[in-house]
PDB file as gemmi writes it, atoms N, CA and C in Angstrom:
CRYST1    1.000    1.000    1.000  90.00  90.00  90.00 P 1                      
ATOM      1  N   MET A   1      46.716  11.461  84.152  1.00  0.00           N  
ATOM      2  CA  MET A   1      46.104  10.210  84.555  1.00  0.00           C  
ATOM      3  C   MET A   1      44.969   9.838  83.603  1.00  0.00           C  
ATOM      4  N   GLY A   2      44.205  10.812  83.153  1.00  0.00           N  
ATOM      5  CA  GLY A   2      43.088  10.553  82.257  1.00  0.00           C  
ATOM      6  C   GLY A   2      43.543  10.014  80.912  1.00  0.00           C  
ATOM      7  N   ARG A   3      44.662  10.541  80.382  1.00  0.00           N  
ATOM      8  CA  ARG A   3      45.179  10.075  79.094  1.00  0.00           C  
ATOM      9  C   ARG A   3      45.706   8.638  79.211  1.00  0.00           C  
ATOM     10  N   LYS A   4      46.336   8.352  80.347  1.00  0.00           N  
ATOM     11  CA  LYS A   4      46.866   7.015  80.564  1.00  0.00           C  
ATOM     12  C   LYS A   4      45.724   5.992  80.629  1.00  0.00           C  
ATOM     13  N   LEU A   5      44.667   6.326  81.350  1.00  0.00           N  
ATOM     14  CA  LEU A   5      43.513   5.445  81.460  1.00  0.00           C  
ATOM     15  C   LEU A   5      42.835   5.250  80.100  1.00  0.00           C  
ATOM     16  N   ALA A   6      42.730   6.318  79.332  1.00  0.00           N  
ATOM     17  CA  ALA A   6      42.140   6.225  77.995  1.00  0.00           C  
ATOM     18  C   ALA A   6      42.996   5.339  77.093  1.00  0.00           C  
ATOM     19  N   GLY A   7      44.289   5.446  77.196  1.00  0.00           N  
ATOM     20  CA  GLY A   7      45.195   4.616  76.393  1.00  0.00           C  
ATOM     21  C   GLY A   7      45.084   3.149  76.757  1.00  0.00           C  
ATOM     22  N   ILE A   8      45.023   2.855  78.039  1.00  0.00           N  
ATOM     23  CA  ILE A   8      44.881   1.471  78.490  1.00  0.00           C  
ATOM     24  C   ILE A   8      43.545   0.893  78.028  1.00  0.00           C  
ATOM     25  N   THR A   9      42.500   1.691  78.148  1.00  0.00           N  
ATOM     26  CA  THR A   9      41.171   1.248  77.699  1.00  0.00           C  
ATOM     27  C   THR A   9      41.178   0.941  76.210  1.00  0.00           C  
ATOM     28  N   LEU A  10      41.825   1.773  75.418  1.00  0.00           N  
ATOM     29  CA  LEU A  10      41.914   1.570  73.977  1.00  0.00           C  
ATOM     30  C   LEU A  10      42.671   0.279  73.656  1.00  0.00           C  
ATOM     31  N   VAL A  11      43.775   0.034  74.338  1.00  0.00           N  
ATOM     32  CA  VAL A  11      44.562  -1.169  74.098  1.00  0.00           C  
ATOM     33  C   VAL A  11      43.755  -2.415  74.461  1.00  0.00           C  
ATOM     34  N   VAL A  12      43.071  -2.402  75.591  1.00  0.00           N  
ATOM     35  CA  VAL A  12      42.251  -3.544  76.006  1.00  0.00           C  
ATOM     36  C   VAL A  12      41.136  -3.792  74.985  1.00  0.00           C  
ATOM     37  N   ALA A  13      40.487  -2.738  74.533  1.00  0.00           N  
ATOM     38  CA  ALA A  13      39.414  -2.879  73.546  1.00  0.00           C  
ATOM     39  C   ALA A  13      39.947  -3.485  72.247  1.00  0.00           C  
ATOM     40  N   MET A  14      41.130  -3.063  71.814  1.00  0.00           N  
ATOM     41  CA  MET A  14      41.726  -3.606  70.591  1.00  0.00           C  
ATOM     42  C   MET A  14      42.070  -5.085  70.758  1.00  0.00           C  
ATOM     43  N   LEU A  15      42.611  -5.465  71.913  1.00  0.00           N  
ATOM     44  CA  LEU A  15      42.961  -6.862  72.149  1.00  0.00           C  
ATOM     45  C   LEU A  15      41.730  -7.753  72.174  1.00  0.00           C  
ATOM     46  N   VAL A  16      40.662  -7.289  72.808  1.00  0.00           N  
ATOM     47  CA  VAL A  16      39.420  -8.063  72.852  1.00  0.00           C  
ATOM     48  C   VAL A  16      38.855  -8.237  71.449  1.00  0.00           C  
ATOM     49  N   THR A  17      38.873  -7.184  70.657  1.00  0.00           N  
ATOM     50  CA  THR A  17      38.361  -7.243  69.285  1.00  0.00           C  
ATOM     51  C   THR A  17      39.173  -8.219  68.447  1.00  0.00           C  
ATOM     52  N   TRP A  18      40.470  -8.190  68.556  1.00  0.00           N  
ATOM     53  CA  TRP A  18      41.318  -9.090  67.773  1.00  0.00           C  
ATOM     54  C   TRP A  18      41.203 -10.526  68.244  1.00  0.00           C  
ATOM     55  N   ALA A  19      40.887 -10.741  69.509  1.00  0.00           N  
ATOM     56  CA  ALA A  19      40.807 -12.089  70.053  1.00  0.00           C  
ATOM     57  C   ALA A  19      39.489 -12.786  69.739  1.00  0.00           C  
ATOM     58  N   LEU A  20      38.478 -12.053  69.335  1.00  0.00           N  
ATOM     59  CA  LEU A  20      37.185 -12.659  69.030  1.00  0.00           C  
ATOM     60  C   LEU A  20      37.294 -13.550  67.799  1.00  0.00           C  
ATOM     61  N   PRO A  21      36.586 -14.670  67.775  1.00  0.00           N  
ATOM     62  CA  PRO A  21      36.633 -15.545  66.603  1.00  0.00           C  
ATOM     63  C   PRO A  21      35.980 -14.882  65.398  1.00  0.00           C  
ATOM     64  N   ALA A  22      36.465 -15.218  64.242  1.00  0.00           N  
ATOM     65  CA  ALA A  22      35.905 -14.675  63.002  1.00  0.00           C  
ATOM     66  C   ALA A  22      34.762 -15.588  62.555  1.00  0.00           C  
ATOM     67  N   TRP A  23      33.537 -15.138  62.687  1.00  0.00           N  
ATOM     68  CA  TRP A  23      32.380 -15.918  62.271  1.00  0.00           C  
ATOM     69  C   TRP A  23      32.240 -15.784  60.767  1.00  0.00           C  
ATOM     70  N   ALA A  24      32.279 -16.898  60.079  1.00  0.00           N  
ATOM     71  CA  ALA A  24      32.278 -16.879  58.622  1.00  0.00           C  
ATOM     72  C   ALA A  24      31.099 -17.671  58.072  1.00  0.00           C  
ATOM     73  N   TRP A  25      29.911 -17.368  58.521  1.00  0.00           N  
ATOM     74  CA  TRP A  25      28.730 -18.094  58.064  1.00  0.00           C  
ATOM     75  C   TRP A  25      28.489 -17.851  56.591  1.00  0.00           C  
ATOM     76  N   GLN A  26      28.174 -18.911  55.860  1.00  0.00           N  
ATOM     77  CA  GLN A  26      27.750 -18.812  54.474  1.00  0.00           C  
ATOM     78  C   GLN A  26      26.296 -19.256  54.412  1.00  0.00           C  
ATOM     79  N   ALA A  27      25.533 -18.673  53.491  1.00  0.00           N  
ATOM     80  CA  ALA A  27      24.093 -18.954  53.459  1.00  0.00           C  
ATOM     81  C   ALA A  27      23.593 -19.169  52.034  1.00  0.00           C  
ATOM     82  N   GLU A  28      22.559 -19.987  51.951  1.00  0.00           N  
ATOM     83  CA  GLU A  28      21.837 -20.215  50.699  1.00  0.00           C  
ATOM     84  C   GLU A  28      20.374 -20.368  51.077  1.00  0.00           C  
ATOM     85  N   GLY A  29      19.485 -19.880  50.239  1.00  0.00           N  
ATOM     86  CA  GLY A  29      18.068 -19.992  50.553  1.00  0.00           C  
ATOM     87  C   GLY A  29      17.203 -19.465  49.436  1.00  0.00           C  
ATOM     88  N   GLY A  30      15.907 -19.509  49.670  1.00  0.00           N  
ATOM     89  CA  GLY A  30      14.959 -19.035  48.674  1.00  0.00           C  
ATOM     90  C   GLY A  30      13.557 -19.499  49.014  1.00  0.00           C  
ATOM     91  N   TYR A  31      12.746 -19.622  47.994  1.00  0.00           N  
ATOM     92  CA  TYR A  31      11.358 -20.050  48.148  1.00  0.00           C  
ATOM     93  C   TYR A  31      11.151 -21.311  47.319  1.00  0.00           C  
ATOM     94  N   LYS A  32      10.445 -22.291  47.875  1.00  0.00           N  
ATOM     95  CA  LYS A  32      10.159 -23.536  47.155  1.00  0.00           C  
ATOM     96  C   LYS A  32       8.690 -23.886  47.313  1.00  0.00           C  
ATOM     97  N   ASN A  33       8.017 -24.173  46.189  1.00  0.00           N  
ATOM     98  CA  ASN A  33       6.617 -24.600  46.191  1.00  0.00           C  
ATOM     99  C   ASN A  33       6.564 -25.985  45.566  1.00  0.00           C  
ATOM    100  N   CYS A  34       6.122 -26.968  46.332  1.00  0.00           N  
ATOM    101  CA  CYS A  34       6.076 -28.345  45.851  1.00  0.00           C  
ATOM    102  C   CYS A  34       4.651 -28.845  45.606  1.00  0.00           C  
ATOM    103  N   GLY A  35       3.686 -27.954  45.631  1.00  0.00           N  
ATOM    104  CA  GLY A  35       2.311 -28.373  45.379  1.00  0.00           C  
ATOM    105  C   GLY A  35       1.834 -29.363  46.419  1.00  0.00           C  
ATOM    106  N   LEU A  36       1.548 -30.614  46.009  1.00  0.00           N  
ATOM    107  CA  LEU A  36       1.066 -31.649  46.928  1.00  0.00           C  
ATOM    108  C   LEU A  36       2.198 -32.510  47.495  1.00  0.00           C  
ATOM    109  N   LEU A  37       3.424 -32.198  47.151  1.00  0.00           N  
ATOM    110  CA  LEU A  37       4.570 -32.959  47.643  1.00  0.00           C  
ATOM    111  C   LEU A  37       5.205 -32.256  48.842  1.00  0.00           C  
ATOM    112  N   ILE A  38       6.033 -32.986  49.586  1.00  0.00           N  
ATOM    113  CA  ILE A  38       6.744 -32.426  50.732  1.00  0.00           C  
ATOM    114  C   ILE A  38       7.995 -31.700  50.238  1.00  0.00           C  
ATOM    115  N   ALA A  39       8.198 -30.480  50.686  1.00  0.00           N  
ATOM    116  CA  ALA A  39       9.394 -29.711  50.340  1.00  0.00           C  
ATOM    117  C   ALA A  39      10.466 -29.965  51.404  1.00  0.00           C  
ATOM    118  N   PHE A  40      11.721 -29.974  50.965  1.00  0.00           N  
ATOM    119  CA  PHE A  40      12.822 -30.168  51.908  1.00  0.00           C  
ATOM    120  C   PHE A  40      14.028 -29.341  51.484  1.00  0.00           C  
ATOM    121  N   ALA A  41      14.918 -29.087  52.432  1.00  0.00           N  
ATOM    122  CA  ALA A  41      16.172 -28.393  52.165  1.00  0.00           C  
ATOM    123  C   ALA A  41      17.308 -29.390  52.323  1.00  0.00           C  
ATOM    124  N   HIS A  42      18.267 -29.314  51.425  1.00  0.00           N  
ATOM    125  CA  HIS A  42      19.427 -30.204  51.396  1.00  0.00           C  
ATOM    126  C   HIS A  42      20.674 -29.335  51.516  1.00  0.00           C  
ATOM    127  N   GLY A  43      21.552 -29.666  52.441  1.00  0.00           N  
ATOM    128  CA  GLY A  43      22.769 -28.875  52.612  1.00  0.00           C  
ATOM    129  C   GLY A  43      24.006 -29.729  52.771  1.00  0.00           C  
ATOM    130  N   ARG A  44      25.089 -29.309  52.149  1.00  0.00           N  
ATOM    131  CA  ARG A  44      26.407 -29.934  52.327  1.00  0.00           C  
ATOM    132  C   ARG A  44      27.282 -28.889  53.003  1.00  0.00           C  
ATOM    133  N   TYR A  45      27.831 -29.224  54.158  1.00  0.00           N  
ATOM    134  CA  TYR A  45      28.506 -28.234  54.994  1.00  0.00           C  
ATOM    135  C   TYR A  45      29.727 -28.846  55.674  1.00  0.00           C  
ATOM    136  N   ASN A  46      30.528 -27.974  56.251  1.00  0.00           N  
ATOM    137  CA  ASN A  46      31.714 -28.357  56.997  1.00  0.00           C  
ATOM    138  C   ASN A  46      31.566 -27.851  58.424  1.00  0.00           C  
ATOM    139  N   ASP A  47      31.407 -28.728  59.385  1.00  0.00           N  
ATOM    140  CA  ASP A  47      31.366 -28.480  60.835  1.00  0.00           C  
ATOM    141  C   ASP A  47      29.995 -28.135  61.403  1.00  0.00           C  
ATOM    142  N   ILE A  48      29.426 -26.977  61.089  1.00  0.00           N  
ATOM    143  CA  ILE A  48      28.189 -26.536  61.737  1.00  0.00           C  
ATOM    144  C   ILE A  48      27.181 -26.116  60.680  1.00  0.00           C  
ATOM    145  N   VAL A  49      25.891 -26.462  60.897  1.00  0.00           N  
ATOM    146  CA  VAL A  49      24.862 -26.033  59.957  1.00  0.00           C  
ATOM    147  C   VAL A  49      23.544 -25.793  60.690  1.00  0.00           C  
ATOM    148  N   ALA A  50      22.786 -24.842  60.171  1.00  0.00           N  
ATOM    149  CA  ALA A  50      21.405 -24.588  60.598  1.00  0.00           C  
ATOM    150  C   ALA A  50      20.555 -24.705  59.332  1.00  0.00           C  
ATOM    151  N   ILE A  51      19.640 -25.665  59.311  1.00  0.00           N  
ATOM    152  CA  ILE A  51      18.819 -25.910  58.123  1.00  0.00           C  
ATOM    153  C   ILE A  51      17.357 -25.662  58.460  1.00  0.00           C  
ATOM    154  N   THR A  52      16.723 -24.821  57.648  1.00  0.00           N  
ATOM    155  CA  THR A  52      15.289 -24.563  57.765  1.00  0.00           C  
ATOM    156  C   THR A  52      14.626 -25.069  56.497  1.00  0.00           C  
ATOM    157  N   GLY A  53      13.796 -26.096  56.648  1.00  0.00           N  
ATOM    158  CA  GLY A  53      13.059 -26.620  55.508  1.00  0.00           C  
ATOM    159  C   GLY A  53      12.001 -25.625  55.060  1.00  0.00           C  
ATOM    160  N   PRO A  54      11.576 -25.680  53.804  1.00  0.00           N  
ATOM    161  CA  PRO A  54      10.580 -24.728  53.307  1.00  0.00           C  
ATOM    162  C   PRO A  54       9.322 -24.686  54.175  1.00  0.00           C  
ATOM    163  N   GLY A  55       9.056 -23.541  54.758  1.00  0.00           N  
ATOM    164  CA  GLY A  55       7.883 -23.373  55.606  1.00  0.00           C  
ATOM    165  C   GLY A  55       7.949 -24.145  56.910  1.00  0.00           C  
ATOM    166  N   GLY A  56       9.136 -24.632  57.282  1.00  0.00           N  
ATOM    167  CA  GLY A  56       9.254 -25.482  58.468  1.00  0.00           C  
ATOM    168  C   GLY A  56      10.111 -24.858  59.558  1.00  0.00           C  
ATOM    169  N   SER A  57      10.523 -25.709  60.480  1.00  0.00           N  
ATOM    170  CA  SER A  57      11.347 -25.262  61.597  1.00  0.00           C  
ATOM    171  C   SER A  57      12.833 -25.468  61.270  1.00  0.00           C  
ATOM    172  N   THR A  58      13.679 -24.978  62.163  1.00  0.00           N  
ATOM    173  CA  THR A  58      15.124 -25.028  61.952  1.00  0.00           C  
ATOM    174  C   THR A  58      15.745 -26.145  62.779  1.00  0.00           C  
ATOM    175  N   GLY A  59      16.666 -26.866  62.157  1.00  0.00           N  
ATOM    176  CA  GLY A  59      17.455 -27.875  62.849  1.00  0.00           C  
ATOM    177  C   GLY A  59      18.909 -27.440  62.879  1.00  0.00           C  
ATOM    178  N   TYR A  60      19.582 -27.687  63.991  1.00  0.00           N  
ATOM    179  CA  TYR A  60      20.980 -27.310  64.163  1.00  0.00           C  
ATOM    180  C   TYR A  60      21.810 -28.578  64.312  1.00  0.00           C  
ATOM    181  N   TYR A  61      22.914 -28.669  63.556  1.00  0.00           N  
ATOM    182  CA  TYR A  61      23.741 -29.860  63.566  1.00  0.00           C  
ATOM    183  C   TYR A  61      25.201 -29.452  63.695  1.00  0.00           C  
ATOM    184  N   LEU A  62      25.942 -30.202  64.512  1.00  0.00           N  
ATOM    185  CA  LEU A  62      27.353 -29.910  64.756  1.00  0.00           C  
ATOM    186  C   LEU A  62      28.162 -31.188  64.629  1.00  0.00           C  
ATOM    187  N   GLU A  63      29.086 -31.206  63.711  1.00  0.00           N  
ATOM    188  CA  GLU A  63      30.086 -32.258  63.571  1.00  0.00           C  
ATOM    189  C   GLU A  63      31.426 -31.546  63.495  1.00  0.00           C  
ATOM    190  N   ASN A  64      32.041 -31.331  64.607  1.00  0.00           N  
ATOM    191  CA  ASN A  64      33.250 -30.513  64.677  1.00  0.00           C  
ATOM    192  C   ASN A  64      34.482 -31.356  64.362  1.00  0.00           C  
ATOM    193  N   ASP A  65      34.543 -31.861  63.111  1.00  0.00           N  
ATOM    194  CA  ASP A  65      35.662 -32.715  62.721  1.00  0.00           C  
ATOM    195  C   ASP A  65      36.339 -32.258  61.431  1.00  0.00           C  
ATOM    196  N   ASN A  66      36.025 -31.061  60.969  1.00  0.00           N  
ATOM    197  CA  ASN A  66      36.624 -30.474  59.776  1.00  0.00           C  
ATOM    198  C   ASN A  66      36.438 -31.362  58.541  1.00  0.00           C  
ATOM    199  N   SER A  67      35.269 -32.012  58.437  1.00  0.00           N  
ATOM    200  CA  SER A  67      34.926 -32.844  57.283  1.00  0.00           C  
ATOM    201  C   SER A  67      33.598 -32.372  56.695  1.00  0.00           C  
ATOM    202  N   TRP A  68      33.331 -32.803  55.466  1.00  0.00           N  
ATOM    203  CA  TRP A  68      32.076 -32.457  54.809  1.00  0.00           C  
ATOM    204  C   TRP A  68      30.973 -33.417  55.235  1.00  0.00           C  
ATOM    205  N   HIS A  69      29.762 -32.866  55.442  1.00  0.00           N  
ATOM    206  CA  HIS A  69      28.600 -33.643  55.855  1.00  0.00           C  
ATOM    207  C   HIS A  69      27.387 -33.197  55.046  1.00  0.00           C  
ATOM    208  N   VAL A  70      26.384 -34.069  54.938  1.00  0.00           N  
ATOM    209  CA  VAL A  70      25.149 -33.759  54.231  1.00  0.00           C  
ATOM    210  C   VAL A  70      23.980 -33.978  55.190  1.00  0.00           C  
ATOM    211  N   ARG A  71      23.076 -33.014  55.228  1.00  0.00           N  
ATOM    212  CA  ARG A  71      21.844 -33.118  56.029  1.00  0.00           C  
ATOM    213  C   ARG A  71      20.685 -32.611  55.198  1.00  0.00           C  
ATOM    214  N   GLU A  72      19.498 -33.148  55.490  1.00  0.00           N  
ATOM    215  CA  GLU A  72      18.266 -32.674  54.875  1.00  0.00           C  
ATOM    216  C   GLU A  72      17.245 -32.437  55.973  1.00  0.00           C  
ATOM    217  N   ARG A  73      16.372 -31.473  55.725  1.00  0.00           N  
ATOM    218  CA  ARG A  73      15.317 -31.172  56.701  1.00  0.00           C  
ATOM    219  C   ARG A  73      14.021 -30.925  55.946  1.00  0.00           C  
ATOM    220  N   ASN A  74      12.995 -31.701  56.294  1.00  0.00           N  
ATOM    221  CA  ASN A  74      11.681 -31.532  55.670  1.00  0.00           C  
ATOM    222  C   ASN A  74      11.021 -30.247  56.143  1.00  0.00           C  
ATOM    223  N   GLY A  75      10.181 -29.727  55.290  1.00  0.00           N  
ATOM    224  CA  GLY A  75       9.364 -28.576  55.637  1.00  0.00           C  
ATOM    225  C   GLY A  75       7.905 -28.920  55.393  1.00  0.00           C  
ATOM    226  N   SER A  76       7.158 -27.961  54.938  1.00  0.00           N  
ATOM    227  CA  SER A  76       5.761 -28.208  54.574  1.00  0.00           C  
ATOM    228  C   SER A  76       5.704 -28.323  53.047  1.00  0.00           C  
ATOM    229  N   TYR A  77       4.596 -27.952  52.459  1.00  0.00           N  
ATOM    230  CA  TYR A  77       4.449 -28.077  51.007  1.00  0.00           C  
ATOM    231  C   TYR A  77       5.088 -26.924  50.238  1.00  0.00           C  
ATOM    232  N   SER A  78       5.221 -25.793  50.901  1.00  0.00           N  
ATOM    233  CA  SER A  78       5.864 -24.646  50.257  1.00  0.00           C  
ATOM    234  C   SER A  78       6.313 -23.659  51.336  1.00  0.00           C  
ATOM    235  N   GLY A  79       7.210 -22.776  50.946  1.00  0.00           N  
ATOM    236  CA  GLY A  79       7.659 -21.739  51.871  1.00  0.00           C  
ATOM    237  C   GLY A  79       9.121 -21.397  51.677  1.00  0.00           C  
ATOM    238  N   ASP A  80       9.592 -20.497  52.516  1.00  0.00           N  
ATOM    239  CA  ASP A  80      10.995 -20.076  52.472  1.00  0.00           C  
ATOM    240  C   ASP A  80      11.872 -21.138  53.120  1.00  0.00           C  
ATOM    241  N   TRP A  81      13.057 -21.343  52.574  1.00  0.00           N  
ATOM    242  CA  TRP A  81      14.028 -22.268  53.127  1.00  0.00           C  
ATOM    243  C   TRP A  81      15.369 -21.568  53.249  1.00  0.00           C  
ATOM    244  N   GLN A  82      16.219 -22.083  54.141  1.00  0.00           N  
ATOM    245  CA  GLN A  82      17.537 -21.481  54.325  1.00  0.00           C  
ATOM    246  C   GLN A  82      18.492 -22.513  54.920  1.00  0.00           C  
ATOM    247  N   VAL A  83      19.739 -22.476  54.449  1.00  0.00           N  
ATOM    248  CA  VAL A  83      20.810 -23.295  55.011  1.00  0.00           C  
ATOM    249  C   VAL A  83      21.964 -22.359  55.342  1.00  0.00           C  
ATOM    250  N   LEU A  84      22.399 -22.369  56.599  1.00  0.00           N  
ATOM    251  CA  LEU A  84      23.525 -21.555  57.070  1.00  0.00           C  
ATOM    252  C   LEU A  84      24.634 -22.493  57.510  1.00  0.00           C  
ATOM    253  N   GLY A  85      25.818 -22.346  56.942  1.00  0.00           N  
ATOM    254  CA  GLY A  85      26.947 -23.200  57.305  1.00  0.00           C  
ATOM    255  C   GLY A  85      28.121 -22.401  57.829  1.00  0.00           C  
ATOM    256  N   ASP A  86      28.831 -22.987  58.796  1.00  0.00           N  
ATOM    257  CA  ASP A  86      30.022 -22.351  59.357  1.00  0.00           C  
ATOM    258  C   ASP A  86      31.089 -23.420  59.566  1.00  0.00           C  
ATOM    259  N   PRO A  87      32.271 -23.300  59.063  1.00  0.00           N  
ATOM    260  CA  PRO A  87      32.766 -22.152  58.323  1.00  0.00           C  
ATOM    261  C   PRO A  87      32.475 -22.221  56.825  1.00  0.00           C  
ATOM    262  N   TYR A  88      32.105 -23.425  56.318  1.00  0.00           N  
ATOM    263  CA  TYR A  88      31.906 -23.561  54.878  1.00  0.00           C  
ATOM    264  C   TYR A  88      30.569 -24.205  54.558  1.00  0.00           C  
ATOM    265  N   LEU A  89      29.991 -23.760  53.460  1.00  0.00           N  
ATOM    266  CA  LEU A  89      28.776 -24.338  52.901  1.00  0.00           C  
ATOM    267  C   LEU A  89      29.048 -24.571  51.424  1.00  0.00           C  
ATOM    268  N   ASP A  90      28.817 -25.782  50.939  1.00  0.00           N  
ATOM    269  CA  ASP A  90      29.014 -26.098  49.528  1.00  0.00           C  
ATOM    270  C   ASP A  90      27.788 -25.593  48.769  1.00  0.00           C  
ATOM    271  N   LEU A  91      27.900 -24.404  48.210  1.00  0.00           N  
ATOM    272  CA  LEU A  91      26.752 -23.762  47.564  1.00  0.00           C  
ATOM    273  C   LEU A  91      26.247 -24.556  46.362  1.00  0.00           C  
ATOM    274  N   GLY A  92      27.127 -25.264  45.670  1.00  0.00           N  
ATOM    275  CA  GLY A  92      26.715 -26.077  44.524  1.00  0.00           C  
ATOM    276  C   GLY A  92      25.937 -27.321  44.928  1.00  0.00           C  
ATOM    277  N   GLN A  93      26.049 -27.723  46.189  1.00  0.00           N  
ATOM    278  CA  GLN A  93      25.359 -28.913  46.686  1.00  0.00           C  
ATOM    279  C   GLN A  93      24.357 -28.579  47.789  1.00  0.00           C  
ATOM    280  N   THR A  94      23.875 -27.351  47.796  1.00  0.00           N  
ATOM    281  CA  THR A  94      22.881 -26.905  48.772  1.00  0.00           C  
ATOM    282  C   THR A  94      21.677 -26.384  48.007  1.00  0.00           C  
ATOM    283  N   TRP A  95      20.500 -27.002  48.242  1.00  0.00           N  
ATOM    284  CA  TRP A  95      19.332 -26.687  47.435  1.00  0.00           C  
ATOM    285  C   TRP A  95      18.067 -27.147  48.150  1.00  0.00           C  
ATOM    286  N   ALA A  96      16.931 -26.825  47.563  1.00  0.00           N  
ATOM    287  CA  ALA A  96      15.632 -27.297  48.069  1.00  0.00           C  
ATOM    288  C   ALA A  96      15.003 -28.184  47.004  1.00  0.00           C  
ATOM    289  N   GLY A  97      14.278 -29.201  47.450  1.00  0.00           N  
ATOM    290  CA  GLY A  97      13.661 -30.121  46.518  1.00  0.00           C  
ATOM    291  C   GLY A  97      12.284 -30.555  47.005  1.00  0.00           C  
ATOM    292  N   CYS A  98      11.690 -31.455  46.238  1.00  0.00           N  
ATOM    293  CA  CYS A  98      10.359 -31.989  46.550  1.00  0.00           C  
ATOM    294  C   CYS A  98      10.431 -33.506  46.576  1.00  0.00           C  
ATOM    295  N   ARG A  99       9.623 -34.119  47.464  1.00  0.00           N  
ATOM    296  CA  ARG A  99       9.524 -35.570  47.504  1.00  0.00           C  
ATOM    297  C   ARG A  99       8.113 -35.971  47.936  1.00  0.00           C  
ATOM    298  N   ASN A 100       7.749 -37.194  47.653  1.00  0.00           N  
ATOM    299  CA  ASN A 100       6.380 -37.616  47.941  1.00  0.00           C  
ATOM    300  C   ASN A 100       6.228 -38.304  49.287  1.00  0.00           C  
ATOM    301  N   TYR A 101       7.192 -38.154  50.162  1.00  0.00           N  
ATOM    302  CA  TYR A 101       7.092 -38.720  51.515  1.00  0.00           C  
ATOM    303  C   TYR A 101       7.666 -37.737  52.516  1.00  0.00           C  
ATOM    304  N   GLY A 102       7.304 -37.931  53.776  1.00  0.00           N  
ATOM    305  CA  GLY A 102       7.727 -37.009  54.826  1.00  0.00           C  
ATOM    306  C   GLY A 102       8.813 -37.470  55.669  1.00  0.00           C  
TER     307      GLY A 102                                                      
END                                                                             
């Protein structure tokens, strides 16, 4: 009876593991110093994104339509920035910049 229960438990555990969605987050980030200008993060993503502007807070955006979208999020004058995209992040079009307005 113990072996049978162990076998059933193993099969259930395997099925649950295989049924879980594959999270494929891609990330880009770094440090940006804009001196007296406002720093911002720019991201091009497909479906879901979390954008943290340099030294700022995080914004979460969802467009579940399997298309590419662009978002920007202001931060402070300098600090760490990060863009997380799921399932895809266009790394060539994801960066931090500076501007003279907020």
